[in-house]
N, C-alpha and C positions, 0 to 999 in steps of 0.2 A: 606658656602653651602648659597645656597640661598632657602626662604621660597617658599614651593609651586612652586617648580619648572617649573612643568607642563600650571600651571595655568597663568605665567609670561615670557609664550615664545611670539613670537612675529608671527604674523599667518596675511594672504590676502585674506580678501572679495573681488574675481576679482583682479583689477590692486590697492586694497587701503590697505594700510599697516597699520595693528591694535601692539598696543603696550604690548599687553596680550587677554587675553581668556572668556574674562567677558563685556559681553555686559548687559546694562539696558533697559530692556525689556517694548516696550512702555506699558502702563496704562495710565488713564484719570489720570488730573492732575486739571481738573473743572480751569483752570485759561485764560482759551481764553474770551472773553465778550460774551456778551449774544449775539451777531451778529458772533462771529466765529474768529474776529481777535488774535493773538499772543497778548501777553502784557509785560508791561518789569518783570511783577515780574514772567509771565511763563518763560523768558529768563534766568530770576537771576536763580530758579528751578533749570534748568536742567544744568548751567554753576555751581553750588553747583556741583553737581556728577561729572562734567568735572574734577573739581577741585582733586576730591577723585581720579582719578587715572583709571577711567572704561576706556576698552578698547575701546565699542564704545555704543552710546549712539541715542536710538531710538525714536524717541516726538513720542508721543502719535496719536491715530487716529485721524486722518485728513480725511474731508469728500471732497471724490470730485463733489457730487453734490447734493441740497437743497435735493431731495426727499430720498436720504439715511440718514439725520442725526438721532441721536436719542435722545442726550441730549441738553439741553439748552444751554449749555456751552461748544459744542463740537466745537473744530479748526475747519475750513474750509478754502481748497484753489482753491475753481471752477471758481474764480473769479482772475485776475492782481490786484486789489487793495488790499487782502492779502497778495502780496509777500512779500513787506514792512513787516511788523511783522512779518512776519516766518524767513526776511532777518536778521530780531533782535533775532530772538533765536539760528539763524544757527551761525551769529557771534559773539556771547556771549560765547555760548560751545568753538567756538574756539579759540578767546581769552583766554581761560581756558586751552588750552593745548588738549581739545577732539576730536573728527573724531564722526560724525550723520550723520544718516539717519531720514526719513521721513514717517511714516505709513501711507498708504493711503487707504480707507477704504468709504462702502457705506452696509449702515443697513438690505437692503433689505425687508425682511418681520420681520425684526427687529426695523426699524425703527419705531417712533413713530408721527401719521399721527399728532398729535398738534403741535408739534415740524417741523415739515418737511413742514407742508403745504401740502401732498397730502397722498394717499392712497398706504399704503407699495406695494413693485413689491416682485417677485421670481418669480426664476426656475419654479416653478406651481405653483396652485392655493393653498397652503396649510400655515394653519395658525400654526405659532408660538405656540408651547407651552410653552411660557413665557412671551413674551412680553406682558405691561401692568399689570404686577402681579395676570395676567391670563384671562387678557379682550383681549380674541385672533379675531382679524378678517384675513381674509382669504383674500392674498397679492393679487394682478392682477398678471395674467404670463406675461412676457416678451415678445414681437415677439423678432424675428431675430436682424430685425430693430433697435431695442430698446435698446437687447445686444449689435449689434455695436454701439452704442453712447454711453452708458456708457464702452466702451472698450478703448475707443477716449477720456474719461473724465477721465480717470486713465493715459489716455496718457497724456494729457493737463497738469492734477494736479503734473506729474513727472515733467514734463518742467517747469512749475513753483518751484517747490524746487528747482531744478538747477541751477536758474535763483540765487534762493533765499539764492547759497549756501550751499546747502545741498552732503553732499560727496556721499550718496548713497540712495534708498527710500528700503521701506519693503511696499509688496501687501500684505495685512490684508485677509487672505483665511485660519482663523482659528474662533471661538470660536462663531459661529454660524450665522453671516453677508453672505453677498449675496456672495461670493467669496465661502467662507464653505457650502452656500446652494447649490449651484450647484453642489460639490463635495460628498455630500452627500446623498446615495438614500433615505434617508428619503423626504429632499426638494425636492428635484429635480427626478421626475417620469417622465418629456420631453421623446421622441419617438424620435425625433429630432437628430441632429447631436450635440448637447450641452447635451449630455442625452444617453439613453441605455445602456450604458457600461461605465467604470472607464473612459476608454480615451476620452469617449465623454462628460462626466463630469467635466470629467480637462480641456477641451475646452475652456473655459470662462479665467479659471485662465495661459491659456499658451498665449492666445490672447495679453490679459494686457500686460505678461513679455513681449512677440516680440513686443508689441506696442512702451512702454516703451522704447525697446533698440533699437526699430529703431527712436525714435524722441530722446532719451537725445545721441546715439553712444553706441557701443557695448563697450566701456571703463565704463561708467555711472552703478556701480554696483546695482546690482536688488536682491533681497529676499524676497523669497515668507515664509509668517507664513502660517503654519499648520497645524492642525492637527493630532495626531498620533491614535487619535480614537474620537469621541464624546461622548462616552460611556452614550450612549442613543438610545434605541430601533429605527433599521432599518438602524441608521444613521452611518458614516464613522469608518471602524475599522482600525487597524493596515496594513491588506493586504492590503483591498484599498488606504490605504494611501501613501504604497510603491510602489505602481502604481502612486498614484499624481506625487510622487518627481521624480521618474524616468522621467515623462512625462515635470515638470517642469526643469529638467537639460536639457534635449533638447530643450526647449521652449526659454532655454537663463538665465537660473536664475542662479546668483553666489553662492547662499545659499540660506538654509535652516532654515528656528526656527518652531523648534516644540514645538506645543503647545499641547492641547487637551479639550475635553468639551465643550459643549455650555451651556445656561441658566436655559436652562432641566434636566442637568443631576446630575447624583445620582450616587453613593455619590461623583464621581471628579469631582468638578463643575470647573469653568471655574479659578476661584481666590480659592480655597481650604481651609478650617480652617484647625485646629490643630489637629482637628481628623486624619489627611491625614498624611502620614508618611511623613520625608523628602524623596525628590528624587523619589518620584512614580511616576513619569513618564521617569526614564531614561530608561528602558527598550525598549519603545516605541522611542524613539529617535536614541536607537542606533541599532535596527531591521531597520530603514529605514534610518542609516549612513550606513549599508551595501551594500544599493541599490544601492546608489550616490557617483559618484565621487566628488561633490563637498562639501565643509566644512556645519556641521551638526551643529546646535546651539541647546542644550537641555534646556527644562523650567522642574519647578515640585517643589518648596518647596525646593531651591538650598540655601539655611540658614549659610552653612557653607564652608571657605576656603577647609577645608579636603576634604568636601565630594566631590566638585565643582574639585579641584585638581585629585584624585581620576576618576571622570569620563572621565577626558582628556584622562588622563594615562592610563585607560584601552581601549581607544579608542571610548568610547560609543558615543563619542562626542567631535565637534574639540573645543567646545566655550559652554561656560554655561550664559542661561540668566537668570538674574536676576532682580525681581522688588520690593515686598515687602521688603528685605533685604536692599536694597540700600534706601530705600524709609527710613526705621530705622537708618540708620545708611551711611548717600553719602561717606565716608570715609573708608567701607570697604576694596574693594581692594588697600588701601595706606597702611592702619593696618596690613594687610592680608601678603604683599610685606615686610614691616620691622620689620616683626616678632614680632607685636601686635596685635594678633587675640585675647586671652583674653579681649581686649577692646572695641573691633567691640560690638555693642550695637543691644543686640539679635532680633530680629521678633519673632513674640512669633501667629502670622498668628489668630490674635483676629482676625483682619477684618474689625476693624472701620476705617479705607483709604476704604473700597467700601462704607459701610454702611453712611460715610461721604456724601459719591461721590451720592447716591442714596437718598441722602435728601436734593439734591444740595447744600449742603452747603460747597464745595468747599475739596480737601484730606487733611483728616488728620491723626494723627498715634500717638498709646496711647504715642509707648516709644521714640516717636520725635514730643516734641509739636510744636519745629518751621520749620517743613516742611511746603511747599509751603508760610510760614512767614518769605521769607530768605531773603529778600528787606526792607520787615516790620522793622524786628530785628535787620537789618544790624548794627545800631549805636550801641544796648548792647550788639550784640553778640564779636562787635570789639574794646568795649570800653576796658581799664585795669584800670578798678578802686581800688582804694588805698584798701589793705586788711583791712578786717574788724572784729569784734570778732562774731561771726554767734551763738546761741545754735538754738537746732530742737529737738522737745520733741514730740516724738513718730517715730519708725520706720517703719514703713507701705511705702506703693506705696508711695504718698507724701511726705512723711517724708526721706525717700531715696532720691526720686529723689533731693527733695531741698537741703542734706547731700552735695551732685554727685558734687552736678549742682554748690551752693556754695565752695564748695571745688577747682575745677573744676577752680576756676576764682581769685584763689589765696586766698582767706578766708580763717579765722583759724574757723574751725567746729566741737562744740562739740553736739552729737548725743546720747541724752536720749531714753531707752524704758524698759518701766516696765515688758514688759517679758523677759524669759533668754536667748532672741536671738532675732536677728532683722527679717521683714520679713511682720508679721503681718498680712495682709488676703492673701499677695503673699503665704507665707508658708499655708493656706489652700487652695490657690485655684485652685493649681496644686493636689491634690490630688486628688480625683473623677477622675473615667476612663476619660483617654485619652486627660485628660488636663497638660498633664507632659509637654509640652514645657515652661508652665508660671515656671517651676525652673530653665529655662534658666538665666529668667532676675531675678530673685532672686540671684541666682549664680552671674549674673554680676557682680549686685548693693553691693554683699557682695567683690566683687575681688575689684570693686572701691573703698569701704568705707577702704581698706585694703593700696590701690595701695595712695590713695591723703591723707594717713593722718589724716583722721578722726578720733579723739575722743570717742571713744567709750562707752558707760555706761548702761549696759542690767543691768535687776532687779533693775531699779530703777525710783522711780516715784518723781522727785526732789521739794524740796519745794522754798518756796519765796528766803527765802533767799541761798539756794544753785546757785539758776539762780541768784539772787543779786551778789553775790560773782565771778561772771564770769563778771560780768561787762557789756553784748554783746551789741553790736551797733542794733544788730537785733534779731528777738525773732521768729522762726516760729514754731505756733503749730500744731502739726499732730496727737494725738491723736484717731482718729477712731470715730466710735459711736457705740452703744450700742445695746443690741439685745432688740426689743419689744415682752414686754409679751404681750402673748393672752391675750384678756378681752371677754374671752366669759364663759356663763353660764354651770356649773358642768366641768371647764379643771382642777380644782385638782381633779377629781375623776380620772383621766387618769394619763396613764404611759406619764407623760411628756417628750420629749427629744429636742435638738437644735440641729435645723441644722450643723451650720459648727464645736459645739460639736462631732457630731457625723463623720464630714469630717476630724476632728484632731484625735479624736482614740480617746477623749476626752470623750465619754460616746459609749452606744451599744444600738441597738432595737434589740425588740424580738420581736419573730410571722408578725403577718399582722400589716401595717404601714399607717395609712394616715399625707402623706404630708401637710400640711396648707400652701400654698404660691405657684403662680406661676409666680415671679420671678427665675434669674439664679440662685441662692443655690436652690431655693426650686427644681429646674427641676433635677440640680445635683447629691439633695439629692436624690433624687427616684428615679436616674437614679444608682447610688454608691449601695442605700442600694436591687433595681433588681439586680445588679449582686452579691451583693451578697446573693442573694436566694428567699430575704424577698417577699411578695408576697405584692404589692407598688398599693394605692390609693392616688391619686394625686387630691387635691381643691384647687381651686383658685377663688377667689373674682371675679377676671375681666379675661380677655383672657390670656395663660401663653405667659412667654416671651415676653414681650409689647417694653421693654427694648432691647431684645438682637440682634445681630446684625442678617443678612437672616438666615445666613451660619448655624448660631448655632438655628436657631431657625427650619430650617428643620433637622438638623443633630436628635434636639433634638425628632420631634415630629414625625420624626421615625424609633427612638431612645425607648423611651416611647410606639411606637403602637409594635415595634417587642417583646418585653421584656413582653409586657404583661400586662402595668403598666394601671388603671383604670383613667384615666382624665376628673374632672369634671369643668368644668369654666364658668365664671359667675356664681358664686355658694357663699350664706353666710350660714359659720355654726351656727347653731342657738342655739344649746345646744351638751353638750360630754357627755357621761355617759359611764361606768367604761369600757362599752368592746362596744362602739357602737355612733356614731357621727351622728346627724340630722343636712337634710344640707339643704337650701332651692336655686334651680337654679332657675334662674331669668327667670318669665311668667312661671313658673310651680308649683307644689304644694310641699310640703317637702315632703322631702323622709328619711329616716331612712339607715343608714349602717352599719349593727350588723358582731362582731368578729374582733371588731379593737381589738390588745394589746399593739401598741406603738404609742401615736399621738406625731408628729415633727414639732417644732415652725419653721419655716422660711417664715416670715410674715414681715420680715423689720429691719429696723432699726429707731435707732429715734438721734438728734446730740447732743452729749457733750458742747455745749458750755458754759453752767454753772460752768461745772469741769475743763472749758479751762480758762476762764476770769479770775481763780483764781492766773495767773501770767502775768497778762496784767501790763500794766506800769512799767517794767520789763528793758525795751528797747526804745530807742526812736521810734525804727520800728517794728510790730509786726502783723503778718500775720497768718491767721486761713486757713489752707488748709485741702480740702476733706473732709474724711467720718466727722469729727469734725461737720461741719454744718450743719449734714443727710447724709443718704444713696448716694454713689457716686459712679462712677467705678473706673475702675484704670484711664482708657482715661482722666478724668476730674481731678483725684486726681495729677497724675504724671505730668498736665500742668499746674494745680494750682502751687505745689511745684517749678516745675521752675522756671513760673513767679516770683514768689516768690525770687528765688534766685537772678535771673537776676535783680531783682530792686532794690538791695541793692549796691550803689555807694558810 
């Protein structure tokens, strides 16, 4: 019996045959150079997903004119000189056995002037609620002559894509960019033929589709990426989206890729975090599918083949669009087809991928440290090292990543963990409200440890003699950090608790709680206590969530506000009494917060290098990974553990 029979049925987009129903949705890789030229690194990144047997790859948003550019490393195709680079990408995907479309975009009012070199453009002079992190400016309203010019430029870019060897193009009409702005009543308040009603607002998109068909031929597939809803007041909703869908079909669109959200959406953002349920947009896609006869692709945290197969089997969509799950594991389709779904590295929707792009550091992934480094790491990943004896001490995120990566490369691995079970901070991080996807990662590591035959010794704090007896060729130390003790006058008078112990259920709080620390653990602890019914005060020496990804920062600020958590940022704790705390807010007079029953310390961690060095010298190669060197995110710990394993030769 075939695994996931609906997911692996063939399908056609126009005249383009596809081997299965999985589409790698367009998502920025930041792998174009600063001038927008596609690179060999970009080609290998996409070819890796093609080798994983995805049915269709949609290469990231590529801009049709400089006026619409948003990010410093956006790919460009507004001139012929960009064709060779893009041809290299298409060729690499084809040689890897894939089919490929190119997404064409114009940022409109979301373009950034310092990148595009011009004033943002839009259907109406209404500023974006997001651009520039809140520093918005009204776009210049496009004239009908300028609209015609941009339609032509979409056609020009599509022709270039066709000449470069792409099998199809996708018009980016979602996420609040120019085409989506025309579709939205909030952004488009024109009273000419490009506005007034939804047919008018859809005219721009339809003219682009028709122009591409005219220039590239009726057999060249065109996909429209569109929103089922903007999830923003006054924007596109599903009833308007259904009208747009029908108009696009009449104009010649061969398929619709249904996404949702704009940059200012709440809570369903373009790239939602783990607090949003899997498959959250499938109902919107299903409603649109009822109004058209062309294939519809559904997106929205579809991270498991079971859900993907169910969506297609139920007739909610004809294909599924997957982005982050294929960033996390490019072999997702092959593993699913071969009945190895349990081996799929899970996407946990942590959104470090988005955060790394916003930092202009290139696309990165917590659970797949090799993403966008496929070309750089090729020699290491393809090497077949001689089997070595590897000892890993500590089974948190970094240690588990190291053990699994080393075992996967054929090494004999022994894993020690002082606690009674593996997991470390991973086993705590999934316990606060709406952080459950982290448990999927821990379950994955547990399965891989068993499958790969890693010898695991829990409840063990090995001596030098025990390690020496194993004669390891490589020693990886990942014993984590320790909680930092508060150094505050009067702390001994308080009923003191520790954040991670509360989350683990090892301690209990009573009454009104004051949480000290504005990092992710502090904020998660405050949220957890508020969910339990406690009145909570959160005190942070600096701003809260300074290291958190954008989606988490937005979610927790909204949540803490809704729960009535009183937040004091940029406030030092000067003294603690038996039922009060005196704080000194920045540039303000000290104040006393009275009626405090429990003080919860979440002020960070300190390294354990002194403890870890007792094992030094027991192997020719020793690596210190993750929190042992000081507080680290899962992102850093997993990367360091993986790279330590790859270094074993």
